[in-house]
Structures are given as structure tokens and as C-alpha cells.
C-alpha positions in Angstrom: 0.0 0.0 0.0 1.3 3.5 -1.0 0.9 6.7 0.8 -1.5 8.1 -1.8 -3.9 5.2 -1.2 -4.2 5.7 2.5 -7.4 7.3 3.9 -5.4 9.8 6.0 -3.5 11.2 3.0 -6.7 11.5 1.0 -8.4 13.3 3.8 -5.5 15.8 4.2 -5.6 16.5 0.4 -9.4 17.1 0.5 -9.1 19.4 3.5 -6.3 21.4 1.8 -8.5 21.8 -1.4 -11.5 23.0 0.7 -9.3 25.6 2.5 -8.0 26.8 -0.9 -11.5 27.2 -2.3 -12.5 29.0 0.9 -9.6 31.4 0.6 -10.6 32.2 -3.0 -14.1 33.0 -2.1 -13.0 35.3 0.8 -10.5 37.1 -1.5 -13.1 37.7 -4.2 -15.6 38.8 -1.7 -13.3 41.4 -0.1 -12.4 42.7 -3.6 -16.0 43.1 -4.6 -16.9 44.8 -1.3 -14.0 47.3 -1.7 -15.2 48.2 -5.2 -18.7 48.6 -4.1 -17.8 50.9 -1.2 -15.5 53.0 -3.5 -18.3 53.3 -6.0 -20.8 54.3 -3.4 -18.5 56.9 -1.9 -17.7 58.3 -5.4 -21.4 58.7 -6.2 -22.3 60.4 -3.0 -19.6 63.0 -3.4 -18.3 62.5 0.2 -15.6 60.5 1.6 -11.8 60.7 1.2 -9.4 61.1 -1.7 -10.2 57.5 -2.7 -13.6 58.6 -4.0 -12.0 61.5 -6.0 -9.5 59.1 -7.6 -12.3 56.7 -8.5 -14.2 59.6 -10.1 -11.2 60.8 -12.2 -10.5 57.3 -13.5 -14.1 56.9 -14.4 -14.2 60.0 -16.7 -13.4 59.7 -20.4 -9.8 60.1 -21.5 -8.6 63.6 -22.3 -6.0 64.7 -24.8 -3.5 67.3 -23.6 -1.1 68.9 -26.2 2.2 70.2 -24.9 4.3 72.4 -27.3 7.9 72.2 -26.9 10.3 75.0 -27.9 12.1 74.5 -31.3 15.3 72.6 -31.2 18.3 73.7 -33.4 20.9 71.1 -34.2 24.2 72.4 -35.6 26.7 70.3 -37.4 30.3 71.2 -38.0 30.8 73.1 -41.2 33.1 70.5 -42.6 30.6 67.7 -42.2 28.2 67.4 -45.3 24.6 66.7 -44.4 22.6 64.6 -46.8 18.8 64.5 -46.4 16.9 62.1 -48.6 13.2 62.7 -48.9 11.2 60.1 -50.8 9.1 61.6 -53.6 5.3 61.0 -53.2 3.9 58.5 -55.6 2.2 60.1 -58.6 -1.5 60.3 -58.3 -3.4 57.6 -60.3 -4.8 58.7 -63.6 -8.2 57.5 -64.7 -9.0 57.5 -68.4 -12.6 56.9 -69.3 -13.3 55.8 -72.9 -16.8 56.4 -74.2 -18.4 54.8 -77.3 -19.2 58.1 -79.0 -16.3 59.7 -80.8 -15.9 63.4 -81.2 -17.2 64.6 -84.5 -14.6 64.6 -87.2 -13.3 68.0 -88.0 -13.3 68.6 -91.7 -9.9 69.5 -93.1 -9.9 73.1 -94.4 -10.5 73.1 -98.1 -7.2 73.2 -99.9 -6.6 76.4 -101.7 -7.5 76.0 -105.3 -4.4 75.1 -107.2 -2.9 77.9 -109.0 -3.5 77.9 -112.7 -0.4 76.1 -113.9 -0.7 78.2 -117.1 -0.4 81.5 -115.2 2.3 82.9 -112.8 2.8 86.0 -110.8 6.2 87.8 -110.7 8.6 85.6 -108.8 11.4 83.0 -108.9 10.4 79.4 -109.9 12.1 76.0 -110.1 11.9 74.9 -113.8 10.2 71.6 -114.2 8.5 71.5 -110.7 7.1 75.0 -110.1 6.9 76.2 -113.8 6.8 74.3 -117.0 9.5 74.9 -119.7 8.2 76.8 -122.7 7.1 80.2 -123.8 5.5 82.6 -121.3 4.0 86.0 -122.1 3.1 89.1 -120.0 0.0 90.8 -121.4 0.6 94.2 -119.6 4.1 95.3 -118.5 4.7 97.7 -115.6 6.2 100.9 -116.9 8.8 103.3 -115.7 8.0 106.4 -117.6 7.8 105.3 -121.2 9.8 102.1 -120.7 8.2 98.6 -120.1 9.9 96.9 -117.2 8.8 93.3 -117.9 11.9 91.0 -117.8 13.0 87.4 -117.2 16.2 85.7 -116.2 17.1 81.9 -116.3 19.9 80.6 -114.1 21.6 77.2 -113.5 22.1 75.4 -110.2 25.1 77.5 -109.3 22.9 80.6 -109.8 24.9 81.6 -112.9 22.8 83.4 -115.5 22.0 81.4 -118.6 19.9 84.0 -120.3 18.3 87.4 -119.4 15.9 89.7 -121.4 13.9 92.9 -120.9 10.8 91.6 -122.8 7.2 90.6 -122.3 7.9 87.2 -123.8 10.0 84.8 -121.7 11.7 81.6 -123.1 12.0 79.1 -120.3 14.4 76.2 -121.3 14.1 72.8 -119.9 17.9 72.7 -119.1 17.6 75.8 -116.8 17.3 75.4 -113.0 15.3 78.6 -112.1 13.5 81.4 -113.8 12.9 84.8 -112.3 9.8 86.6 -113.8 9.4 90.3 -113.0 7.9 93.6 -114.2 4.5 92.2 -115.3 1.5 94.2 -114.1 -0.9 91.2 -114.6 0.2 87.6 -114.9 2.6 85.6 -117.0 0.7 83.0 -119.0 1.9 80.0 -120.9 1.4 80.4 -124.7 
């Protein structure tokens, strides 16, 4: 037979457990009575500092802001200071696409092509801006009694191939430019 199986040992363990339970009930009871008395004193407004403390702890929390004086930190002049500040992320962009498209804008009407058979006074590239051939001015500008209609044909080096003071211009296909001038109206291809 072991000690744990004896009736005396079991009775001692049971007595200890009952005493432990009894102490717990007494401790809990004293604690509840203390809280009840403190609460009653706090509600009545009388009593000691204990009631005032109970009233302060029962109030809602308050926020108190304390402003401290600015602090200046100086570093030696020889020590470089690097401050890295992360850039804020760019704001998201939302694009909404709708089914209806903006009305198409009509292109402006192209200027009516100049009559290739008539030219104003000016300098033209032979073969692209003016056709080779014979051109005539129907009314020359005048300086006193002298007609000032003239034309000049040049090569790519801007060397003069032919020049005339006349209302009829001969534009050769081997020239590079022709300069028509002095016509009061238009030069027309004949």
C-alpha cells in the first residue's frame, strides 16, 4: 500500500482543497466589497481622496497637447549633411473611354491650285514649279515710257544662262530657275 492510497492522505488533500477554495471566495468577496464601497463613496460626493480618484479614473480620457520650444541642431561646417526625402507616388490617372467619338473636323479646303498656265512675278524652279516653254506678260509695268517686264534663267550654281527685258520669256528645260518680273498682270503660258 502506497501513501496516496491511505485514507489519511486523501483526507488531508481534501481538507487542503477545501481551504484553498474557501480562501478564493474570501479574497473575491473582499475585492467586490471594496469596489462597491468605493463606487458608493464616489457617487455620494463625500468621503476621502479614494472617492475622488475613482471619479477621475471613471471620466473619459482627455488629450493634452504640450508644445515644446524649437530645437536647433548644428553640425560642424566640414561635415556634409545629406537628407533624402522620398518623392510622393504620382496620383493615379483614370481614363474613361466612351463609345461616341468626337465629330470629325473637316480639313480646311485646300486652296485652289494655282493655274499652272499663269504665274505672278517671282522666282520658280523649272520643271517642278513652272513648265518649260514660252510665257507672255500681257501688260508690263512701266517706268516712264519704258516697259519693265523682264525674265532671267539661271543654272544650279545661280549663274545666269539668259536674261531679257521683254514681255515674252523663253524658259528652257535645261535651266534650274526662272525669275519673272515687271508684269502688271500675270505671266501666261502660250
